[in-house]
N, C-alpha and C positions, 0 to 999 in steps of 0.2 A: 504494500500500500504506500507507494512513493509519490503518486500523482496528487495534485491539489484537488482534482475532481473526486478521487476516491476518498480523500480525507474529509472533504466537505460533505459528501454523500453519507459517509459513516457517521459524521457528527450530527447531521440532520436526522438520520434514521434513529440514532441513539436517543436524541432528544425527544423525537416523536414517540418512540416506544416507552421511554421512561415516563413521559407525561401521561400517556393513555393508561398505562398500568397503574400508576398512582391514582389517577382520576377514577378508574374502575374500582380499585380497592377501597378508596374512600367512599365512593357512591354505594358499593355493596355493603360496607359496614354500616353506613348511615341508614340505608334503607332497611337493613335487618333490624337495627335498633329501634327505628321508628315503628316498624311493623310489630315488634314484640310489645312496645308500649301501647300500641293500638289494641292488640289482643288482650293485654292485661286490663286496660280500662273497660273493655267490653265485658270481660269476666267479672270485674268488680260490680258493674252495673247489674249484671245478671244475678250475682249473689245478693245484692241489695234488694232486688225485687223478690227473690225467693225467701229471704230472711223475714220480710214483712208478712209473707203468707204463712210460713211455718219455720220456726227457728231450727237452724242446722248447726250441729257442733262444728267448731272450726277444725280445719284440716291441718294436722301437725306435720311440719316438714322436718326431716332429719337435721340434727344439729350440725352447723358448719356448712350446710348446702343452701345456696340462695334459692329462693322460690322462683321457679320458671313458669312461664305461661304454658298451659297445657295445649301444645300444638296438636291438632288433629290432622287427619290425612289431607283435608282441604287446605289448611294453613301451610302444611309442609309442601304441598304441590305448588301453591302460590309463591312461596318463598323460593323454591327451586327454579320455577319459571322466571321469576323476577331476576334472580341471580344470573341465570343463563342469558337473559336478555341483556343485562348489563355487560357481561363478558363478551357476548356476541357483538354488541355495538363497539366494544373495545377493540375486538379483532378487526372489524370493518374500518374503524378509525385508524388503527395501526397500519392497515394496508394502504389506505388513502395517504397517510402521512409518509409512508415509505416511497410511494410513487411521486408524491409532491417533492420529497427530499431529493430523489434522483433527478427530477425535472429541474428543480431550482439549482442543484449542483452543476448540472450540465449547462444551464443558462448562464450562471455566473462565471463558469470556467471557460466557456466557449471563446470570449474575446481574448482571454489570456492564452489559450491554445493557438489562436490566430497570430497573436504577437510572437509566440514562441516559434511557430513555423516560419514567420517572416524573418525573425532574427537568424534562424538557421540558414535561410536563403542568402542573407547578407554575409554571414560568416563563411559560407561556401563560395563566396565570390560572385554570386548572382546579382542581377539587377535589383535594387531596393524596391520591394513591392509595397503596395498600400493595403491596409487592413480595413475591413468593414467596421464602421462605428455607428452605434445606436445608443440613444439616451444621453443624459447629461450628468452622469455620476462620475466618480473618480476614475473608473475603468475607461469610460468614454473619453475623459480628458487625457488619459494616458494614450489611448488610441490616436487622438488628434495630434498629440505631441510626436508620436511615432511616425505618423504620416508626414508631418512637417519635416522631421528628420530625414525620412526616406526621400522626400522631394529635394531637399538640399543635397543629400548624398548623390542622387542621380544627376543633379546639375553640376556638382563638383566633379563627378566622374566624367561627364561629357566634356567639361572644361579641361580636365586633365588629358583626355584623349586628343582633344583639338590642340592642346599645348604640345604634346609629344609629336603629333603629326606636323605641327608647324615647325618645331625645332628640327625634326628630321629633314623637312623640306629646305629650311634655311641653311642648314649645315651642308646639305648635299651639293648645292650649287657651287659655293666657293671651293669645296673640297674636290669636286669634279674638275673644276678649272685648274686647280693646283696639280691634281694628279695627272690630268691629260698633258699639261704643259711639261711637267717634269719627265713623264714617260717619253714625250717627243724629244726632249733634250738628251735623255739617256740613249735613245735609239738613233741619235744624231739626225733626226728628221727635222727638228726645230732648233734653230740657232739660239744660244743663250745671249741674246742681245740685251742691252740695258733697258729697252722698252718692255721686253717680256719679263725681265726680272722685276721691274717696277710694277708690272701687272700682278705678278705673284705676291709682291709685298702688299699691294692694296687689298688683295683677297685675304691675306693673312690678317691685315688690320681689320677687315670686315668680320672675320671669324672672332678675333679678340673682342671687338665691340659687341658682337652678338652674345658671346659668353658673359661678358661683363653686365650687359643689360639683363640677361636672364638671372644672373646672381642677384643684382639689385632688386629686380622685380620680385623674386621669391622671398628675399629677406623682408622687403617692405610689406608684402601681403601677409607674411607671418608675424609682422610686428616686431621683427628683430633687426631692422636696419639701424645701425648706429648713426646718431645725429649729433653733431657738435654744435649745439645751439649757442649763439652769442648775439649780442646786439648788432643788428644788421640793417644797413641802409638799402632798401629794396631798389630805390632809384639808381643808386650807384651800380648795383648788380646788373640791372637792365641795361644801363648805358654801356657798360663794359661788354656785355654780350652783343649788343647791336653793333658796336665797333668791330667785334670779331667777325660778324656776318656781313659787314659792309662790302668787302671785296666780292663775296659770292653773290650778293644782291646786285651789285653793279654788273657783274658778268652776265647775269640773267636779265638785266635791264628792269629790275623791280625796285621800286622806291620803298625805302625803309624810313618810317617816321615815328617819332616819339612825342607823345602828348602828356605833359605833366603840369597841370595848371598851377599847383602849389607844392611846396616842400612837404614830404611825407614824414610822419614820425617813425623812428626806428622800431623794429620788432625783434623778438627773440626767435632766431631761425638759424639753420645751417646754411651759410652762404654758398657753399659748394653744391649742395643739393638744390638750393633755390636756383642757382645758375643753371643746373642741369634741367630744371623745369622750363626755364625761359628758353634755353637752347632747343629743346625738343619742340616747343610750341612754334618758335620762329622757323626752325628747319622744316617742320611740317607745313607751315604757311607758305614758305618759299617754294616748296616742292609742288604745290598745287596752284600757285599763282602764275598766270601766263606772262610772257614778256610785256612790259608796259603797265603792268598792274602795280598794286600798292599793298604793303603790309604795314598796318598801323598798330603801334603799341601804346596803350593808354594806362596811366597810373593815376589813381584817385583815392582819396580818403573816404571810406564809407562810414565814418564815425563809429557807431555801435556795431556795424557789420564787419569792421576790420579794413584791411587794405585790399583794393581791387586792382588786379592786373588783367588787362583786356588785350588780347591779340586778335586783330581782325584782318582779314585778307579779302581781296577781290577775285578770288579763284573760282573754280567750277562749282563749289558748294557740295553739300552732302545730301543724299537722298533721304527721305523721311524714314524708309525702312532700315537704313543703316545707322541712324542716330542712336537707337538704344544699345548698339554694340560697338560704338566708336571707341570706347575706352577699354575694350577687351584685347588681350594680346593676340597678335598675328591677324587682326581683322583689318582688311584693306577695302576701301571703297573703289579703288581702281587698281586691279592686280598688275597690269602691264606697266603702268607709269611708276608704281611704287617699286617694283623690282628693278626697273631700268635705272632708277635713281639711287639704288642701294639701300632703300629703307628696310628695316628689319621687321616692321609691324609691331614693335614693342614700345615706340616712343610715347604714345598717348597713354598706354597702360602704366608706364613708369611715371608719367606726369600725375596721373590720378593717385597712384600709390604714395608718391612723395608728398603731394599736397595733403593727403589725408594723414600721413605720418606727422605733419606739422599741425594737425588739428584743423585744417581748412577744407575747402571743397572746390570742385571745378565742374563747370557745366558748359554746354555748347548750344549755340543757336545757328541754324544754317538752313539754306534752301538751295536747290539746284539753280545754278546761274547767278546766285546772289551772294556768293562768298560764304565764309564761316567766321563766327565770332566765339572765341574761347574766353571764358571769364574765370579767373582764379581768385578766390577770396581767402586771404590769410588773416588769422586773428592778430590783434594788436600785441597781445602778450601771451606767451606760452608758459603756464605755471610749471609744467613738468620739464624742467631744464636739466639736461644731462651733460 
């Protein structure tokens, strides 16, 4: 008897049997006592009526023996049938109680059995299933919590599969280029010219950047990314980043513009990680802005909302169906352009993780043909300074 169902059923059956037996015993004893008292009272009335007609000497009972009502055959038959009726009803009630106990035990344990089977599926590596939930009791609340957990596990598993598929795809391309070029050099089919060696070097740098981005993203999503927070001037970080991207913007004939209406208060942040956020946003904007377009960076004080960093471009924009997934890793709105420009598909995911690690938030507004606007909100002060 190791299952909860067996234990509950045994407990219910024991309680039902004990209750009915005690009830029957008490009812039988009480009925017998009342019946004897009734017979004795009738006997006394009969004696009283007879004594008035003719005196009868009293009947002596043996010493030490209580006087009992003289039960005749009819009284004994009535008492026997009454006792049998009580115990017959007891047996019927016990049977009903046993059936009710088995039904209640099965009904109570059924959700727990469903949860157990579902956990076994998860433990065996299967897809997290959903369990049926009925009612509003504690077991139903447990079922709802389990279904929420299963949904989250399924989403995380799907995200993990897409992450691994994306990593394999991104690593395959530069590795294939490096392998093919080196094999051609070893077979003396390809000359090791400085241009080819420079190409191999660029592919190696791409691999290094991809691995670094993956490491930063995994640490940030796990809440383990180390941040060296200190008093930081956001305007200075943005200006330095724009200066670094000025040659690339000029080469693509894209205008870079900074709007900062007023000086901003310093905040507690990691300047290197903050610079990484700005770099990824500007690089993403330059990638999708056509020649002759403009990338505008705006800094403003949101008072109680914190510091707002806005990066807006005049690029092709983002489709509405892509907006909910724009901050997921390896998600691209334009596969061919992103790959040709060397993007890893991790930039915006890293931006979101780094901003959230600082206690801020990031959102995007975009429409096809109308460009995109990314808004980063950073808190004025960060209490958890490490």
